[in-house]
C-alpha positions in Angstrom: 47.6 38.9 -84.6 49.4 36.9 -87.3 47.5 36.2 -90.4 47.5 33.9 -93.4 47.7 35.3 -97.0 44.6 35.9 -99.1 43.4 33.1 -101.4 45.6 32.0 -104.3 42.5 32.3 -106.5 42.3 36.1 -106.3 43.2 37.6 -109.7 45.1 40.7 -110.7 45.0 41.4 -114.4 43.5 37.9 -114.8 46.5 36.2 -113.2 45.9 34.0 -110.2 48.3 33.8 -107.3 50.0 37.2 -107.9 47.8 38.9 -105.4 48.6 36.3 -102.8 52.3 36.8 -103.3 52.0 40.6 -102.9 49.8 40.1 -99.8 52.5 37.9 -98.2 55.2 40.5 -98.9 53.1 43.3 -97.4 52.0 41.2 -94.3 55.5 40.0 -93.7 56.9 43.6 -93.8 54.3 44.7 -91.3 55.0 41.7 -89.0 51.5 40.3 -89.7 52.3 37.1 -91.6 52.2 33.8 -89.8 55.7 32.6 -89.2 55.1 29.2 -90.9 55.0 31.2 -94.3 58.4 32.9 -93.8 60.6 30.0 -94.9 59.0 29.8 -98.4 58.9 33.6 -99.2 60.3 33.9 -102.7 60.2 30.2 -103.3 57.7 27.7 -104.6 54.8 29.5 -106.2 56.4 32.9 -105.4 59.5 31.9 -107.4 57.5 30.4 -110.2 55.2 33.4 -110.5 58.2 35.8 -110.5 59.9 33.6 -113.2 56.6 33.7 -115.2 56.8 37.5 -115.1 60.6 37.5 -115.5 61.3 39.6 -112.4 63.4 38.7 -109.4 61.6 38.2 -106.1 63.9 40.7 -104.4 63.1 43.4 -107.0 59.4 42.7 -106.7 59.6 42.9 -102.9 61.3 46.2 -103.1 58.7 47.5 -105.6 55.8 46.2 -103.4 57.2 48.0 -100.3 57.4 51.3 -102.3 53.6 51.2 -102.3 50.9 51.1 -105.0 48.0 48.9 -105.9 48.4 45.3 -107.0 47.5 46.5 -110.6 50.2 49.1 -110.5 52.7 46.5 -109.3 51.7 44.1 -112.0 52.2 46.9 -114.5 55.7 47.4 -113.2 56.4 43.7 -113.6 55.3 43.8 -117.2 57.6 46.8 -117.8 60.6 45.4 -116.0 60.1 41.7 -116.8 57.9 40.7 -119.6 54.4 41.6 -120.8 52.1 38.7 -120.8 49.1 38.1 -123.1 45.9 36.2 -122.7 47.4 32.9 -123.8 50.3 33.3 -121.3 47.8 33.9 -118.5 45.7 30.9 -119.6 48.8 28.7 -119.4 50.0 30.1 -116.1 46.5 29.8 -114.5 46.1 26.3 -115.7 49.5 25.3 -114.3 49.0 27.0 -111.0 45.5 25.9 -110.4 46.2 22.2 -111.0 49.7 22.0 -109.4 50.0 18.7 -107.4 47.2 16.9 -109.3 48.6 14.1 -111.5 51.9 15.8 -112.2 55.5 15.5 -111.0 54.6 17.4 -107.8 51.9 14.9 -106.7 54.2 12.8 -104.4 55.5 15.9 -102.7 52.0 17.3 -102.4 50.7 14.2 -100.7 53.6 14.3 -98.2 52.8 18.0 -97.6 49.2 17.2 -96.9 50.2 14.3 -94.5 52.6 16.6 -92.6 49.7 18.9 -92.0 47.3 16.2 -90.8 45.2 16.4 -94.0 46.2 13.1 -95.7 42.7 11.9 -95.2 41.2 14.7 -97.3 40.9 13.1 -100.7 39.0 16.1 -102.0 42.3 18.1 -101.7 43.9 17.4 -105.1 46.0 20.5 -105.6 48.1 23.0 -103.7 45.4 25.6 -104.1 42.8 23.2 -102.7 45.1 22.7 -99.7 45.7 26.4 -99.1 42.0 27.1 -99.0 41.3 24.4 -96.4 44.5 25.0 -94.4 43.7 28.7 -94.2 40.1 28.2 -93.1 38.3 28.8 -96.4 36.0 26.4 -98.2 37.7 24.5 -101.0 36.6 25.5 -104.5 
């Protein structure tokens, strides 16, 4: 059965979204990821998270498929990309958690919601809110 990724709110080393990206890579490789996620693999938040860590998505994908825990893979990112500190993580988490709310992505986010039949959901203010509801979890 095809699955959705885990919540974007799951943290690895204090970083949100990273675990979701890793989960998508693993599920896609096993043929378990829902097809509607395939087109954006390595793009959007995946691309931004890789850029934040200064690793390429393809290199990360290769590393993930070699095995290891999420924590080990994050350690690899910090060795092969850049090490992040508490302030870096604070800035990334603030950006990621609020993307789509009162920023340059708001218009696109609203179109995205509408295309999914969720335009009426005024409680969905960010992409993370949308992911939670679209994937069957309660919004935070």
